[in-house]
Each structure stands twice: as C-alpha cells, then as structure tokens.
N, C-alpha and C positions, 0 to 999 in steps of 0.2 A: 130350590130344594123343597120337595113336598113335606108337609108336616101333618101331624094328627094331634090336636090339642096342644099344639106348640112343640111336639116332639118329632124330630125328623123320622121319616119312615125307613130311610136307608142312608147310611153313611158308608159309601162304597169303599173308601180307603180304610175306614175302621173295620168294616166287615172282612175285607181281604187280609188285614193284619191279624184279625181274630182267627180266620180259617187257617192261615199258615202257621200261627203259633200253636193252635190246637192240634194240627196234623203233626207237628214236631213232638209235641208232648205226648200224644197217643202212641206214636211209634216207639218213643223212648220208654214209656210206662209199660206197654205190651211186651216189649223185648225184656224188660226188667222183671216183670211179674209172670208173664207167660212163658218165656223161654228159660230165664235163669232161676226163677223160683219154682213154678209150678211143674216144670218138667224134671225137677230134681226131687220129686216126692212131695210137693207142697199140697196143702189142703185146699179144696175147692172153695170153701167158705172164706178163707183168707184171701184167695184169688179175687173173688167177687168183691170183698170189702175193700181191698187195696185200690183196685181199678176205680170203683165208684167214688171212693174218697178222694182219690188224686184228681179225677175229673171235676168233682165238686169244688175242691180247692182251686183248681185252675180257673174255672168260670167265676168263682168268687173274686179271686184276685184280679183277674184281667178286667172284669166288669166294674169293680170298685176302684181300679187304679185312677180313674178320673176324679175321685173324691180323696186323693192323696193317701191312699192306703199304705201304711209304712211296713217295713219287713218284720218289725217286732210283732205287729198284729197278725201278719200273715203266718209266721211261725207258730203264733199263739193257737192258731187253728188246730195244730197238731195235738196240743193239750186238750183242747175242747173235744175233739173227736175221740181222743183217748179215754177221756172221763165218760162220755156218752156211751161208747161201744164196749169198752173193756174194763169198766170199773168193777164188774162182778166176775171176770174171767181172767185167769192167769195166762198171759200170752208169751210164748217162748221169745227169748231175746232175738233170734234169728228173724222170726216173723215180724217183730216189732221193728227191726233194722230195715227190713225190706219196706214196710209201710212208711217209715220215716224217709227213706230214700225216694219212694214214689211221690210223697208229698213234697219233698225238696225239689224234685224235678218240676213239678207242677208250679211251685212258687217261682223258681228261676224262669221258666218259660213263659210265665204270665207277666212277671214284674220287670224283666230285663228291659231298660229303657232304650231309646233310639241311638244312644252311643254305642250299644253292643250290636254288632252286625250279626247277620244269620249265620256266617261262618263260625264266629265265635260262640254263638248259641249252640250250634250243631256239635262243635268241638267239646263244649262243656258237657252235653249230653252224652257224647261218645266216650269221654273220659270216665265218667261215672259208670257207664254200662261196661266199658272195658275193664275197669278195676274189679267190678263185681263178677264178671266172667272169669277173670284170671283166678280169683279167690274161690269161686264156686267150682270151676272145672279144672283148676290147676292144682297147686299143692295143698289146697284145702278140700279137693273133691271128695276125699274120703272121710270128711267130717261126720261125726256121729249125730244122729237125730234121736229124739226121745218122744215117747208117748206114754200116757198113764193108762193102765188097764186094771180092771177088776179081776183078781186072780183067785180061783177056787181050790187050788191044790195047797191046802195048809200044811200037808205033810212035808212040802218041799221048801218051805219059806225059811227054814233054819239055815244058818250059815254053812253047816257041814254038807248040806245038799244043794249048794248053790250051782254046782256044774249041771246037776240033774234038772234043776229049775230052768236054767238057760236052754238046755236041750229041749225040754218041754215047750218052752215058749217059742223056740225056733220052729218046731214041728207044727205048733197050732197057729202061729201067726204068719209064718212064711218069711219072716224077716231074718236078716243076718245079725241076730242078737249078740252083742259083745259083753254086756254086763247089765245088771239089774240093781235097783235100789228098793227095798221094801219100805213103804210109808206107813199108812194107817192099817190097823188090823182090827177086824170086827169078828170077834170069836163067836158072837151070838149068831151070826149068819154064815160063818165060816168063809169069809171074804177078806182079802187083802188088797190095798191099793199099791200097785207096784209101777215104778217107773222104768220103762224098758228102753235101753239105749241100743240103738241099731245102726247099721249102715245101710243106705238106699241099695236097692237091688242092682242098679247098674254099676254102682261102686263095688258091690260084692262080687259081681262077675268079673270085674277087673282084677280082683285080688286072688282069684283062682280057687276061692272057697265054695 
C-alpha cells in the first residue's frame, strides 16, 4: 500500500464504506429537509443550515470514529452548533426539531458499527422519514406556522378590531392567517411586533378557504 509521510494514500475498503454511508445519509437528509420541510413552506436559510450542519456532523463522526468517538460526544455537537448558530436568534420549535432529526440521521449513519447491516441502516432512515412524512402530510398537515412581522396599522391592534386586523394581514401577506398575537408596541414609531399564525398555502387550498 502506497503511503505519503506514513499515511496511506487510499484505503479502498474504507473509502467505499465512506461513500456508501455518505450516499445513504445525503439521500435521507435531502428527503427530510428538501421534500418534507422545505416544500411545506420552509425557509431557505434553515434549509441551507440544516444540510450543511448534517454533512459536517456526518464527516466529523465517521472520520473520528477511528479515535473512539462516543455517542455522547457526537450528540454534544448538536449543542455546540446550537450555541454557535442560534444563540442570538429564536428558532421555532419545528425548525429545531428538523435540525435535530438531520443531525440524528448523520450520527446514526456515521457511527453504526459493522454489526448493523445496510438493510437495518436503511430501515432506520426510512422509519424516521416515514414518521416525519405521516406527521407532516397526514393528520398534522394543516398545522399552523408562525412569523413575526412589523405591523404599522396601530388603529387595528386593539382586541375589538382583531377580525379587521386578520383580514388586513391576509390581504397584505397572502397567507391564510388564522390568528395573531400582538407583542412589543412602539408608539414612538407607530410600529407593533405581531406574531402571525397561518396555514401553508397548499393546506389552505385543501381546506376550501
């Protein structure tokens, strides 16, 4: 075997193992984030972040597996990335769940030992993706999403005009707004921070509204 400064140039068996595991992981992550999350009205920045973090975690885990990387340390990467990326931003619980699922898939695909067959590994990925698909497109398919917006119609923020406020937000945002929550109010600049709860457009079409 050829070496360079004592390091093998190619481990054919290890390389094939890496490529197969990486292919399984990428298919699973892209289905989870691309098809299940992003197509349901997900944000592009979260899509980018989830995929890049999952690939990074996978490569870290599989390449450091030879130095006896344990599962606790691997899962601890989630906390590290969370602190680095999200310590100044409030991330919705659903987006955080998708991120955790993507990292979990990468950890499983990278650290599954030789006692776990490829069939078992594929089934594990399919089980998680299937569960997410049923929840996302099944009986939770009409689940509400939320966004914070800066709202300038101060005359409509009073509880008595909540119906008018929802109608105004529907017209201006194009969402199927179902309810709103008024947060911070800046009377100096006539701006209110409003949390808008809405259903995705494809869900709204199915409701006949």
